[in-house]
N, C-alpha and C positions, 0 to 999 in steps of 0.2 A: 715448599718449593719445589722438593724432588718430586712431588706428584701432581705438579702444574696447577697447585690451587691457586696460585698468587698471579694476578693481571700484570701483564708486561708493561712496562713504561715504554713511552716513546723516545727512542733514541735516534736522533736523524743519523743518516749515514755520512761518510767523509766528506763528499761533496758539498752538502747541505751544510755541515760543520764549517767549512772553509768559507762558504758564502755568509754564514753568520759571522764570522770571524772579521771579513770584508767590510760586512755592514756596520758591525761594532765599531771597528777602527774608524770609519767615515764620522759617524755619529760622535766618536771623542773629539775628532779634529775640530767639527762644527761646535760643539760644547765649548773648546778651547777657544775659538773663536769669539763667540757669544760672550765669555768672561772677559776677554780684551774690550770688548764693546762695552761692558757695563761698568769696567774701569775707567773708561774713557768718559762714559755718561757721569760718573761720580765726580771726575775731575771738573768736569764743564760746569755741573750744578754747583761746585766750590766757588767757581768766578762767576756766578749768577747767570749762566746761560743754559737755559732749560730748553735744549731743542728737542726733546722727547714731548714736552707738553704741547706742542703743536704740530710736529710732523711724526706721524706713527713709526714709520721704518727709519731709524738713524741709520741704518748701513745703506739705504736706497741712494738713488742718483741724485736727488735735490740736497738730500742731509750732506751727503758727501761732497758735492760741490761748494756747499755753504762752508763747511768745515776747512775745504781747501783755501779758500779765500783766507780765512781767519789764520790758518796755518802758516800764510806767506806774509802775516802781518797785516792784512787789510782790513776793513771795515764794510759792513753791508748798511748803508743808509737805503732812503727810499728810491733815489735814482740808480744806485747800483742795483738794487733788486730789481727795478724795472727792467734793467738790461740784462740782468741774467734771465728774466723771463722771456724777453724777446729772442735771447739766444738758445731758449729752450734748456736752459743749465737747470732751472728751476721749473719744475711740472706746474702748468695750470689747472691740474686735478686737484691740488692739495685742499683739502677741508678747511686748514685755518686761511684766514685772512692774511693780506699782508701786513696789516697793523699788529696783528696778533703775534706772526712770526718775527718782526721787527723788534718788539716787544721783548721777547724771549731771548732776542741775541742783543740786549743793552748791556751785558756785562762787560767787565774790564780784564783783559788777558793781559798778562806779563809775558816777557821774552822766554821766561822759564816755563810757562804755562804752554806757550806754543812748541817748545821742543819737547815737553812730555807729551803733547797731543801728537806730534810727528812721530815719535817713537810708537806711541799706543796705535795709531791706524796702521804703521807699518809692520806691526807685530800682528794686527787682526787681519791684515790682508795676506801674510805670508802663509796660512793654511791653505788657500784658495787653490793654489797650484796642486797641492796635493789631494785636495777633496775632489779636484777634476781628475787627476789620475785614478783615484779608488772608484769614481764614476765609471771610468772606461774598463776597469777592471771587473766591475761588478757586473756592467753588462757584457763583459766577453764570458765570463764564469756561469751566468744564468742560463739555464738550458731554456729551449723554445718554450717548453709547457708552463715553464715558471714566469717567463715574460708574458705570456698570453694570460696567466693568472692573476699576474701584478695589474695588467692593462683591465681588466675584467674589475678588479677590485676597484681601480681607482675610478674607472669611469661609472661603476654603478653605486658606490658609497660616497664619492667626492673627496675620498683620500688623495693627498698629493701623492705624484708617483713614486718619490722618495720614501713615504712612510708605507705605501703599498709593497714595496719591494722588501721593507724592514720585516711586515708581516709575513711574506711568503718564505723569508731566510728563516723564519722561527719556526712557522707551522708546514711549510712546504705547500706544494699544490696539490698531494694525494691526500684526500679526507677520508680514505677508506681505514686509515688508522685510529681514526677517532668515530666509534660507532654512531653516536648523538651529537648535535650541537652541544648540548649539555657537558658531554666529556671534553670537549674541546674548551669549553669555558672553565670547567674545574680545573684542567691542565695549566690553563693561562692563569690561575689565581683570581677569576673575574665572576666567580659564580655570587649571588646575591646570599646574604644570611639565613640560617635556617634556623635562628633562635625564635621560637614562637610558643607562647604560653596562653592559655584561656583567650585563644583567637586574637592576641596582641603580639604583633612582630617586635620584639626588642633589637636594641642596635647590637651590632656584630660586625666584626672586623673580617675583611676578606683575607682568605689565605694567601700565603706567598705563591706566587708564580713566575713566569720568564720575565725578568728585569726588562728586557729589551722590548719585548712586546707591551708590556705594561705602561711603559713609558713613552712609547711611541704617539698614543693620542691623548693629550691633556685635556681630559673630561673626566665628570663624574663616571663613578664604577657603572652606575645603571646605564649610562650612554655606552660606554666601552663594551658591557655585556652584550647590550642590543646591536652594537657594530659587530661584534664578533660572531654573533648568531647569523646575520645577515652574511659576512663572509664566508661562514661554513657552507650554507645553502647555495651561495654563488659559485663555490668552486666545487661543491659536492654533487648538485643537482642541475648545474647548468642554468639556473634562472637567472632573470634580471632582476635587481633590485627594485623593488616598489615601495613608494612612500606612502605610508599606511595614515598621513595628516597629522596635524597639529594637536588634534583632539583624540589620538587614538589611545594615549595613554590615561587619559582622564576617565576612560571607561572601565578601568579597573576598579574593584573594591569601592564602588560608589558609596555603599552604605557606611564603610568605615571613614570616609573623606568626609562624608555630609555631618557624620557625628564629632569630627574633629573640628571641623570650621563651626559646629554650632557650640560646642566648648570654648572654642576662642572668643566667639560672640558671646557668651555668657560673661566672661572674663571683662570683657569690656563695657559690662552693664545692660547687656540686650538680650531679650528671651522671647522666643517665639510665645504668641498670644495663647496658644493651647496650653503649655507649660506653664504660664502665668495663672491660667484659671483651675489649675490643679488637675489638669487632663494632659495625656502624653501629646508630647509636641509631634 
């Protein structure tokens, strides 16, 4: 260390650390809200109301309007459902049919369950004001170059604006601190494993990295790794994101993939004609 032989680690400045704290606090509030919604869903399933089975977003406008009727002690039959559709209280773009939704609402709620649902809904809505306040503070705290970087990431990779801001709060907008995209992925703990022997790549856990960054995109590590590489070049080189096509990754390690598929077919009882005749497949 005295002779400068150790590589310096990335330590964000005070402004970025404060931005990261704001973003982390917002994420915690969102998680608290989701936990209350999960408790609500569990309670509903206990009385045979499986709203999440037919409506994807149980916190969306349609689901909340349906729950509002149930909280007030009402029921939703075919006539009531049609009336709510006409009033646009229930969206006409729901994938589930009316019959499916009514079937999932066929449970029986007691007065106690309605009181519990009222409390859980109120508790789930409570963080909304604080989340909005933090959104305003994050917007005021971000520098112009950080806002432009977040917009570039969101427009290029398809990440939601909130997720793009989280990424910027963690890695910043200046990529000169990372010599290559590999250094950024290594710092984030999203590098693929390097446990290889006899040309066979073995299973390997990723190293620990920034928790806020790793949990922002809930996807396979390989997808997150590729996404972070794209983000690096968008910010460092100023290039636009280019979709390489769905078949791009199939072009890698073709021989290894062919051999793996042949082994699976052999397990299922099929062999290539050449292999069955004692010739190389």
